[in-house]
N, CA and C atoms as a LAMMPS dump frame, in Angstrom:
ITEM: TIMESTEP
0
ITEM: NUMBER OF ATOMS
411
ITEM: BOX BOUNDS ff ff ff
-5.0000000000000000e+02 5.0000000000000000e+02
-5.0000000000000000e+02 5.0000000000000000e+02
-5.0000000000000000e+02 5.0000000000000000e+02
ITEM: ATOMS id mol type element x y z
1 1 1 N -455.051 -205.775 -168.375
2 1 2 C -453.764 -206.492 -168.386
3 1 3 C -453.502 -206.919 -166.981
4 2 1 N -452.925 -208.086 -166.822
5 2 2 C -452.549 -208.758 -165.564
6 2 3 C -451.171 -208.186 -165.191
7 3 1 N -450.787 -208.172 -163.997
8 3 2 C -449.477 -207.765 -163.451
9 3 3 C -448.409 -208.686 -164.028
10 4 1 N -447.592 -208.271 -164.888
11 4 2 C -446.38 -209.048 -165.358
12 4 3 C -445.555 -209.783 -164.323
13 5 1 N -445.44 -209.136 -163.249
14 5 2 C -444.699 -209.809 -162.143
15 5 3 C -445.327 -211.038 -161.644
16 6 1 N -446.541 -211.237 -161.756
17 6 2 C -447.208 -212.453 -161.334
18 6 3 C -446.673 -213.689 -162.119
19 7 1 N -446.224 -213.437 -163.263
20 7 2 C -445.804 -214.5 -164.218
21 7 3 C -444.419 -214.52 -164.406
22 8 1 N -443.527 -213.716 -163.676
23 8 2 C -442.128 -213.679 -163.937
24 8 3 C -441.406 -214.955 -163.574
25 9 1 N -441.871 -215.647 -162.684
26 9 2 C -441.136 -217.028 -162.42
27 9 3 C -441.191 -217.866 -163.636
28 10 1 N -442.293 -217.875 -164.47
29 10 2 C -442.467 -218.556 -165.692
30 10 3 C -441.435 -218.298 -166.776
31 11 1 N -440.87 -217.026 -166.721
32 11 2 C -439.845 -216.682 -167.675
33 11 3 C -438.559 -217.278 -167.351
34 12 1 N -438.192 -217.514 -166.096
35 12 2 C -437.045 -218.07 -165.556
36 12 3 C -435.916 -217.075 -165.541
37 13 1 N -434.874 -217.378 -164.853
38 13 2 C -433.522 -216.477 -164.927
39 13 3 C -433.651 -215.475 -163.816
40 14 1 N -434.816 -215.061 -163.215
41 14 2 C -434.758 -214.065 -162.276
42 14 3 C -434.605 -214.722 -160.898
43 15 1 N -433.586 -214.152 -160.049
44 15 2 C -433.498 -214.77 -158.813
45 15 3 C -434.38 -214.033 -157.732
46 16 1 N -434.788 -212.742 -158.036
47 16 2 C -435.568 -211.891 -157.193
48 16 3 C -436.4 -211.081 -158.148
49 17 1 N -437.67 -210.734 -157.715
50 17 2 C -438.589 -209.848 -158.313
51 17 3 C -439.542 -209.27 -157.381
52 18 1 N -439.571 -207.903 -157.329
53 18 2 C -440.51 -207.296 -156.342
54 18 3 C -441.342 -206.093 -157.04
55 19 1 N -442.355 -205.696 -156.53
56 19 2 C -443.146 -204.625 -156.871
57 19 3 C -442.984 -203.573 -155.665
58 20 1 N -442.816 -202.417 -156.007
59 20 2 C -442.824 -201.343 -155.008
60 20 3 C -444.298 -200.889 -154.803
61 21 1 N -444.797 -201.248 -153.793
62 21 2 C -446.266 -200.853 -153.604
63 21 3 C -446.457 -199.626 -152.76
64 22 1 N -445.454 -199.074 -152.14
65 22 2 C -445.613 -197.87 -151.434
66 22 3 C -444.164 -197.302 -151.117
67 23 1 N -444.061 -195.939 -151.262
68 23 2 C -442.735 -195.221 -151.033
69 23 3 C -443.003 -193.988 -150.186
70 24 1 N -442.132 -193.755 -149.29
71 24 2 C -442.224 -192.688 -148.397
72 24 3 C -440.886 -191.974 -148.381
73 25 1 N -440.832 -190.722 -148.417
74 25 2 C -439.63 -189.856 -148.365
75 25 3 C -439.663 -189.032 -146.954
76 26 1 N -438.736 -189.268 -146.164
77 26 2 C -438.706 -188.505 -144.841
78 26 3 C -437.297 -187.838 -144.688
79 27 1 N -437.355 -186.767 -143.891
80 27 2 C -436.114 -186.076 -143.538
81 27 3 C -436.015 -186.165 -142.112
82 28 1 N -434.91 -186.626 -141.584
83 28 2 C -434.791 -186.906 -140.148
84 28 3 C -433.375 -186.567 -139.759
85 29 1 N -433.212 -185.657 -138.814
86 29 2 C -431.811 -185.129 -138.386
87 29 3 C -431.02 -184.577 -139.585
88 30 1 N -431.674 -184.021 -140.579
89 30 2 C -430.871 -183.48 -141.779
90 30 3 C -430.595 -184.424 -142.875
91 31 1 N -430.963 -185.579 -142.773
92 31 2 C -430.693 -186.704 -143.703
93 31 3 C -432.04 -187.08 -144.337
94 32 1 N -432.065 -187.339 -145.643
95 32 2 C -433.281 -187.652 -146.47
96 32 3 C -433.193 -189.332 -146.587
97 33 1 N -434.263 -189.883 -146.23
98 33 2 C -434.419 -191.353 -146.297
99 33 3 C -435.595 -191.677 -147.077
100 34 1 N -435.46 -192.813 -147.842
101 34 2 C -436.485 -193.211 -148.677
102 34 3 C -436.727 -194.777 -148.136
103 35 1 N -438.101 -194.941 -147.826
104 35 2 C -438.484 -196.252 -147.442
105 35 3 C -439.381 -196.83 -148.485
106 36 1 N -439.029 -198.035 -149.12
107 36 2 C -439.782 -198.693 -150.2
108 36 3 C -440.44 -199.925 -149.543
109 37 1 N -441.683 -200.029 -149.715
110 37 2 C -442.393 -201.326 -149.322
111 37 3 C -442.534 -202.132 -150.45
112 38 1 N -442.122 -203.365 -150.378
113 38 2 C -442.046 -204.22 -151.539
114 38 3 C -443.046 -205.561 -151.235
115 39 1 N -443.546 -205.949 -152.502
116 39 2 C -444.24 -207.235 -152.429
117 39 3 C -443.405 -208.13 -153.229
118 40 1 N -443.079 -209.255 -152.726
119 40 2 C -442.195 -210.236 -153.479
120 40 3 C -442.86 -211.1 -154.442
121 41 1 N -442.421 -211.325 -155.506
122 41 2 C -442.896 -212.266 -156.659
123 41 3 C -442.005 -213.49 -156.758
124 42 1 N -440.701 -213.115 -156.834
125 42 2 C -439.766 -214.312 -156.813
126 42 3 C -438.669 -213.988 -155.781
127 43 1 N -438.627 -214.733 -154.69
128 43 2 C -439.47 -215.876 -154.411
129 43 3 C -440.839 -215.25 -153.999
130 44 1 N -441.849 -215.964 -154.235
131 44 2 C -443.126 -215.626 -153.835
132 44 3 C -443.366 -215.529 -152.39
133 45 1 N -443.96 -214.424 -151.891
134 45 2 C -444.274 -214.286 -150.459
135 45 3 C -445.474 -213.604 -150.096
136 46 1 N -446.18 -213.933 -149.19
137 46 2 C -447.346 -213.153 -148.742
138 46 3 C -447.095 -211.985 -147.843
139 47 1 N -445.775 -211.891 -147.5
140 47 2 C -445.391 -210.727 -146.513
141 47 3 C -444.887 -209.616 -147.415
142 48 1 N -445.116 -208.381 -146.807
143 48 2 C -444.453 -207.207 -147.43
144 48 3 C -443.158 -206.9 -146.682
145 49 1 N -442.187 -206.42 -147.349
146 49 2 C -440.898 -205.995 -146.698
147 49 3 C -440.641 -204.673 -146.995
148 50 1 N -439.954 -203.944 -146.17
149 50 2 C -439.474 -202.57 -146.278
150 50 3 C -437.987 -202.538 -146.399
151 51 1 N -437.547 -201.596 -147.433
152 51 2 C -436.078 -201.312 -147.503
153 51 3 C -435.974 -199.877 -147.358
154 52 1 N -434.865 -199.493 -146.653
155 52 2 C -434.433 -198.068 -146.388
156 52 3 C -433.234 -197.684 -147.131
157 53 1 N -433.239 -196.448 -147.701
158 53 2 C -432.08 -195.899 -148.406
159 53 3 C -431.82 -194.475 -147.843
160 54 1 N -430.714 -194.163 -147.854
161 54 2 C -430.347 -192.702 -147.347
162 54 3 C -429.744 -192.009 -148.57
163 55 1 N -429.915 -190.557 -148.655
164 55 2 C -429.362 -189.847 -149.71
165 55 3 C -427.839 -189.428 -149.395
166 56 1 N -426.981 -189.64 -150.253
167 56 2 C -425.659 -189.331 -149.885
168 56 3 C -424.992 -188.554 -151.032
169 57 1 N -424.13 -187.627 -150.871
170 57 2 C -423.336 -187.033 -151.962
171 57 3 C -421.869 -187.643 -151.94
172 58 1 N -421.534 -188.057 -153.021
173 58 2 C -420.122 -188.561 -153.136
174 58 3 C -419.441 -187.988 -154.272
175 59 1 N -418.056 -187.99 -154.117
176 59 2 C -417.234 -187.484 -155.332
177 59 3 C -417.475 -188.244 -156.509
178 60 1 N -417.66 -187.634 -157.64
179 60 2 C -417.794 -188.358 -158.889
180 60 3 C -416.775 -189.193 -159.286
181 61 1 N -415.501 -189.067 -158.773
182 61 2 C -414.472 -189.976 -159.169
183 61 3 C -414.724 -191.226 -158.484
184 62 1 N -415.299 -191.45 -157.501
185 62 2 C -415.712 -192.578 -156.851
186 62 3 C -416.509 -193.579 -157.76
187 63 1 N -417.471 -192.753 -158.531
188 63 2 C -418.376 -193.484 -159.409
189 63 3 C -417.859 -193.753 -160.826
190 64 1 N -416.754 -193.048 -161.156
191 64 2 C -416.286 -193.286 -162.507
192 64 3 C -415.334 -194.3 -162.633
193 65 1 N -415.038 -194.877 -163.776
194 65 2 C -413.905 -195.936 -163.991
195 65 3 C -412.484 -195.254 -163.802
196 66 1 N -411.76 -196.176 -163.533
197 66 2 C -410.281 -195.801 -163.362
198 66 3 C -409.784 -194.906 -164.511
199 67 1 N -410.117 -195.238 -165.705
200 67 2 C -409.71 -194.323 -166.905
201 67 3 C -410.814 -193.571 -167.243
202 68 1 N -410.835 -192.168 -166.878
203 68 2 C -411.902 -191.305 -167.245
204 68 3 C -412.208 -191.249 -168.783
205 69 1 N -413.373 -190.893 -169.043
206 69 2 C -413.75 -190.711 -170.455
207 69 3 C -413.123 -189.469 -170.887
208 70 1 N -412.989 -189.363 -172.281
209 70 2 C -412.325 -188.124 -172.782
210 70 3 C -413.369 -186.983 -173.06
211 71 1 N -414.683 -187.28 -172.901
212 71 2 C -415.679 -186.286 -173.208
213 71 3 C -415.823 -185.238 -172.124
214 72 1 N -415.249 -185.101 -171.033
215 72 2 C -415.426 -184.12 -170.098
216 72 3 C -414.761 -184.495 -168.733
217 73 1 N -414.66 -183.367 -167.923
218 73 2 C -414.139 -183.494 -166.585
219 73 3 C -415.059 -184.349 -165.658
220 74 1 N -414.369 -184.875 -164.719
221 74 2 C -415.18 -185.759 -163.712
222 74 3 C -415.22 -185.099 -162.265
223 75 1 N -414.979 -183.787 -162.197
224 75 2 C -414.936 -183.088 -161.005
225 75 3 C -416.39 -182.898 -160.414
226 76 1 N -416.506 -182.841 -159.066
227 76 2 C -417.728 -182.477 -158.632
228 76 3 C -418.213 -183.603 -157.722
229 77 1 N -419.564 -183.621 -157.356
230 77 2 C -420.184 -184.558 -156.594
231 77 3 C -421.453 -185.144 -157.109
232 78 1 N -421.874 -186.279 -156.857
233 78 2 C -423.092 -186.911 -157.369
234 78 3 C -423.933 -187.29 -156.106
235 79 1 N -425.236 -187.192 -156.258
236 79 2 C -426.152 -187.6 -155.273
237 79 3 C -426.586 -188.99 -155.578
238 80 1 N -426.476 -189.915 -154.578
239 80 2 C -426.939 -191.32 -154.885
240 80 3 C -427.807 -191.792 -153.708
241 81 1 N -428.595 -192.863 -153.777
242 81 2 C -429.271 -193.523 -152.768
243 81 3 C -428.436 -194.63 -152.331
244 82 1 N -428.09 -194.827 -151.018
245 82 2 C -427.336 -195.88 -150.452
246 82 3 C -428.228 -196.665 -149.507
247 83 1 N -428.314 -198.016 -149.735
248 83 2 C -429.223 -198.782 -148.808
249 83 3 C -428.698 -198.739 -147.528
250 84 1 N -429.623 -198.703 -146.643
251 84 2 C -429.292 -198.7 -145.145
252 84 3 C -430.283 -199.764 -144.592
253 85 1 N -429.794 -201.064 -144.597
254 85 2 C -430.651 -202.113 -144.296
255 85 3 C -431.257 -202.09 -142.806
256 86 1 N -432.343 -202.584 -142.58
257 86 2 C -432.889 -202.809 -141.248
258 86 3 C -432.459 -204.244 -140.841
259 87 1 N -432.159 -204.256 -139.508
260 87 2 C -431.789 -205.469 -138.971
261 87 3 C -432.461 -205.736 -137.549
262 88 1 N -433.394 -206.653 -137.507
263 88 2 C -433.713 -207.744 -138.5
264 88 3 C -434.636 -207.053 -139.588
265 89 1 N -434.84 -207.75 -140.681
266 89 2 C -435.607 -207.145 -141.739
267 89 3 C -437.064 -206.764 -141.364
268 90 1 N -437.675 -205.826 -142.001
269 90 2 C -439.035 -205.511 -141.702
270 90 3 C -439.895 -206.346 -142.534
271 91 1 N -440.889 -206.98 -141.988
272 91 2 C -441.837 -207.849 -142.689
273 91 3 C -443.13 -207.648 -141.953
274 92 1 N -444.268 -207.532 -142.834
275 92 2 C -445.689 -207.384 -142.3
276 92 3 C -446.607 -207.979 -143.168
277 93 1 N -447.832 -208.142 -142.699
278 93 2 C -448.937 -208.691 -143.55
279 93 3 C -449.479 -207.692 -144.523
280 94 1 N -449.347 -206.465 -144.138
281 94 2 C -449.899 -205.353 -144.972
282 94 3 C -448.987 -204.213 -145.268
283 95 1 N -449.027 -203.606 -146.383
284 95 2 C -448.106 -202.499 -146.679
285 95 3 C -447.98 -201.425 -145.697
286 96 1 N -449.171 -200.917 -145.206
287 96 2 C -449.17 -199.858 -144.194
288 96 3 C -448.487 -200.288 -142.906
289 97 1 N -448.576 -201.619 -142.455
290 97 2 C -447.943 -202.06 -141.304
291 97 3 C -446.414 -202.122 -141.538
292 98 1 N -445.979 -202.597 -142.68
293 98 2 C -444.576 -202.482 -143
294 98 3 C -444.058 -201.165 -142.84
295 99 1 N -444.652 -200.133 -143.56
296 99 2 C -444.207 -198.748 -143.572
297 99 3 C -444.176 -198.268 -142.094
298 100 1 N -445.307 -198.601 -141.367
299 100 2 C -445.215 -198.046 -139.941
300 100 3 C -444.196 -198.612 -139.157
301 101 1 N -443.816 -199.876 -139.272
302 101 2 C -442.644 -200.531 -138.534
303 101 3 C -441.368 -199.835 -138.924
304 102 1 N -441.276 -199.696 -140.383
305 102 2 C -440.055 -199.052 -140.765
306 102 3 C -439.71 -197.604 -140.274
307 103 1 N -440.81 -196.894 -140.395
308 103 2 C -440.686 -195.418 -139.831
309 103 3 C -440.349 -195.368 -138.339
310 104 1 N -441.054 -196.404 -137.617
311 104 2 C -440.646 -196.49 -136.132
312 104 3 C -439.267 -196.789 -135.839
313 105 1 N -438.734 -197.825 -136.538
314 105 2 C -437.384 -198.337 -136.448
315 105 3 C -436.403 -197.073 -136.829
316 106 1 N -436.729 -196.381 -137.943
317 106 2 C -435.86 -195.23 -138.294
318 106 3 C -435.872 -194.171 -137.275
319 107 1 N -437.055 -193.722 -136.677
320 107 2 C -437.198 -192.772 -135.674
321 107 3 C -436.418 -193.216 -134.573
322 108 1 N -436.431 -194.472 -134.153
323 108 2 C -435.841 -195.008 -132.881
324 108 3 C -434.243 -195.142 -133.098
325 109 1 N -433.834 -195.327 -134.271
326 109 2 C -432.405 -195.443 -134.576
327 109 3 C -431.776 -194.071 -134.413
328 110 1 N -432.464 -192.947 -134.875
329 110 2 C -431.977 -191.614 -134.76
330 110 3 C -432.07 -190.903 -133.53
331 111 1 N -432.744 -191.583 -132.525
332 111 2 C -432.961 -191.001 -131.259
333 111 3 C -431.772 -190.971 -130.438
334 112 1 N -430.682 -191.583 -130.919
335 112 2 C -429.432 -191.629 -130.151
336 112 3 C -429.338 -192.659 -129.085
337 113 1 N -430.451 -193.388 -128.786
338 113 2 C -430.46 -194.354 -127.816
339 113 3 C -429.922 -195.718 -128.196
340 114 1 N -429.668 -195.823 -129.486
341 114 2 C -429.036 -197.044 -130.037
342 114 3 C -429.967 -198.202 -130.063
343 115 1 N -431.284 -198.116 -129.771
344 115 2 C -432.106 -199.172 -129.793
345 115 3 C -433.313 -198.876 -130.815
346 116 1 N -433.718 -199.956 -131.342
347 116 2 C -434.856 -199.779 -132.297
348 116 3 C -436.063 -199.46 -131.585
349 117 1 N -436.976 -198.7 -132.115
350 117 2 C -438.233 -198.279 -131.529
351 117 3 C -439.142 -199.446 -131.61
352 118 1 N -439.988 -199.684 -130.557
353 118 2 C -440.842 -200.698 -130.503
354 118 3 C -441.876 -200.746 -131.697
355 119 1 N -442.225 -201.852 -132.183
356 119 2 C -443.094 -201.856 -133.368
357 119 3 C -444.48 -201.308 -133.005
358 120 1 N -445.148 -200.862 -133.964
359 120 2 C -446.592 -200.348 -133.777
360 120 3 C -447.454 -201.443 -133.222
361 121 1 N -448.468 -200.965 -132.484
362 121 2 C -449.406 -201.957 -131.952
363 121 3 C -450.223 -202.665 -133.068
364 122 1 N -450.346 -203.955 -133.01
365 122 2 C -451.007 -204.674 -134.13
366 122 3 C -452.467 -204.056 -134.046
367 123 1 N -453.16 -203.929 -135.288
368 123 2 C -454.267 -203.442 -135.514
369 123 3 C -455.285 -204.578 -136.016
370 124 1 N -456.532 -204.503 -135.751
371 124 2 C -457.465 -205.542 -136.14
372 124 3 C -457.637 -205.365 -137.626
373 125 1 N -458.418 -206.23 -138.242
374 125 2 C -458.624 -206.315 -139.697
375 125 3 C -459.74 -205.468 -140.093
376 126 1 N -460.523 -204.884 -139.136
377 126 2 C -461.701 -204.212 -139.571
378 126 3 C -461.349 -202.85 -140.31
379 127 1 N -462.129 -202.511 -141.257
380 127 2 C -461.926 -201.335 -142.058
381 127 3 C -462.834 -200.204 -141.822
382 128 1 N -463.676 -200.219 -140.823
383 128 2 C -464.561 -199.274 -140.487
384 128 3 C -463.941 -198.339 -139.459
385 129 1 N -464.384 -197.125 -139.467
386 129 2 C -463.482 -196.248 -138.42
387 129 3 C -463.964 -196.578 -136.999
388 130 1 N -463.014 -196.369 -136.063
389 130 2 C -463.149 -196.764 -134.632
390 130 3 C -463.485 -195.53 -133.95
391 131 1 N -464.573 -195.526 -133.144
392 131 2 C -464.954 -194.36 -132.408
393 131 3 C -464.597 -194.549 -130.909
394 132 1 N -463.729 -193.753 -130.439
395 132 2 C -463.286 -193.816 -128.996
396 132 3 C -464.318 -193.083 -128.083
397 133 1 N -464.956 -193.754 -127.088
398 133 2 C -465.828 -192.914 -126.317
399 133 3 C -465.093 -192.069 -125.367
400 134 1 N -465.686 -190.861 -125.126
401 134 2 C -465.07 -189.874 -124.245
402 134 3 C -465.702 -189.93 -122.865
403 135 1 N -464.957 -189.582 -121.863
404 135 2 C -465.534 -189.64 -120.493
405 135 3 C -466.144 -188.3 -120.266
406 136 1 N -467.229 -188.405 -119.528
407 136 2 C -467.944 -187.279 -119.017
408 136 3 C -467.552 -187 -117.663
409 137 1 N -467.252 -185.784 -117.297
410 137 2 C -466.751 -185.446 -115.909
411 137 3 C -467.978 -185.653 -114.795
């Protein structure tokens, strides 16, 4: 079976459509973050993007309608994912590169310096392992 998202533009009506190709959960400074690496189908793009969300606890009354349902109390807290967008957006040619850049920015943001971490060094396209020569004294 082919990927249904490849043909979603033929169906019409969708302003955006993405496939999550990689997800990472990390804990940094006591906060849980989820980074999703996405491949865009509508609009079609060759680049991969990354989105970051942070886990938050909020009072349930924030999530419930103004008139509570009669089937039970709405006291307590709920845990939700809240998007924490990267600025500028993370985009890369490959999913691993997008994830590496997102992790670097997230780590740099929490360092307290207020600056984003520098992006990872670009890597070549080769797939074979690289052996680093060691110096002999």
